[in-house]
C-alpha positions, 0 to 999 in steps of 0.5 A: 530496535527491540520492539521492531525485532520482536514484531518481526519475530512474531508476524501476523497476517491481516486482521490477525494482528492481535499480539501486535495490537495489544503490544501497541495499545499497552505501550501507548496507555503506559505513556499516557495516551487515550487508547481505542482498541479494535477500530477497523477490526484489530486497529489501534488509535492513541490520542494525546492532547496537550495544551489549548491548541486546536490543530489536530494531526494524524500519523499512521503506521501499518502492522500486518505481515505477508504470507511469505516464508522468510529466508533471511536466516536472522536470529529474530526471523519469523517464528510463524511458518509462512508468515513474515514482515517482508514490507517493513511494517514492523519498522513502521510500527516501531518508528511510530511507537518510538516517536510516541514515547518521546512526544509523550515525555516532552509534550512540546506541542499544543494541540491533538495528536492521533496515532493510527496503527492500522491493520490489513494494509496488505489485505487489498480492496475492497475491505482493506484496513484503511477502508475499514477503520474509516468505516468505523468512524476513524476521522469522526472520532479522531479529526485530523487537519492533516495526516502523514505516513512513511514507508521503507524503500529499498534502492534509496540510501539508508535514511534518505527521506523521499517526497513527491507532491501529487501522485506518488503511487498508482491506482490498482484495479483487478479485472477478470475476463471469462471467454465462453466458447463451444468445447469440442474435440481437438481433432475437429476444431471447425466444430468448436468455438475456441476460447483459447485462441481468443484468449491468446489474441486478447493478451496481445491486443491488451498490450496495444492499449498502453502502446496506442491509446494512452498518451506517451507521457502518461504512465499505465500498466496492464499485466495479464497474470492469469490465463487458465483454460482446459485440462487435456491436450486433445480437448478444446475447452468450453471457456478460458479465464484471464486475470489482469492487474491494471495500474495508472497514475492519472484518474483520466487514464484509469477511466480510459483503461477500464473502457478500452479493456472492456471494449477490446475483450468484447470485440476480440471475443466476437471476432473469434465467435465466442463471448466475453464476460468482464468483471472490472473491480476498482481497487486502491485509488491513486495516492496523491500527496497534497501540496501544502502538506508535502511542502511542510513535510519536506521542510521538516526533513531538511531541518532535521537531516539537511538538504543532501538527505532529502529528495524533494520530488522523486519519480512516482511508483506504480505500486499501490497503497491503501493510505490513498483512501485516507488521503482522499478524506484528509490532506496529507503526505506519504513519504519514503525512507531509504532502506539501503542496499545491504544483503537484507535490504532487497526488494519488498515482498521478498523472502530475504527482506529486512527493515534497516534498524538504523531507520528506527531512530531517524523515523522517530526523530522525523515524526517527533519534529513533524508533530512538534512543528505542526502543533505549535502554539497558535 
């Protein structure tokens, strides 16, 4: 609990996690881990080999905070103005550190344990922490037969372990659409080509993709988060710009969304006498949990906490996570742990959010049992 609150009190943004990284590295070294600093910028990997076992396992925790002004009023609230741990990464790091200490003391396994403390999960594509650590040779230097990670989740009972085989989280893409028209006087619209009217029509047309092009039993989200045009009420601007967030829980649906958004943007633009430029940027991949590893992780959870504290197949989420990139390289499972419904257990990325300290013990116990079960004598 002390480490968790210390990290919460001293949050650091993506690729600025110098204090947190050093705290992690010092603890791991003191407990006997082989430690590499600076992987992926500010990432840390701790490796512990025990016995003659040939199996390897990786556990990942993220360390970065968010650019949010904290409003919890807690004694250990952020001391850094405009930065806070509003997504539970302080708790993720503390859970894995607690497990690291127990595993090093007990040494009740045979094989290789790789603890991955990742920077910049919140940084976003294309240069997120997971991507950068892998680019720096994460899995070449530290091979993993399977990888696992855990995220706190408000709305589930405190300590509940939540699993899902298959797609748990959506892909996340960013689209910028610029509509180029012909500016003019607001009193003489017939002499202009108005990109604002085209943009307004395009916003509505985009909503038909999910309603009429995506199979009803599939999940997709198209959100227009930005619509910018003009500076004066009597001037028709030269251009209008839209920015979209696009999410899907299926690779074919993701392809469909990209194709239809591009087609609609150009078709709508042409119908209003303007042109469209579409910049479609692929972001996080679908986060897909592999079957065997998810079933193993479920079994460990049931053995530790019992059936009533484990959800075997939860509904998917339309949020995204860069652990998805690691799962594209290695089989594994990303699970959730319920944060409860207390006053400070509200929505993630919220200025009132706080990780439930009771989960540090549960999370550490789960990681310990998972490693000791996975790395049994061959």
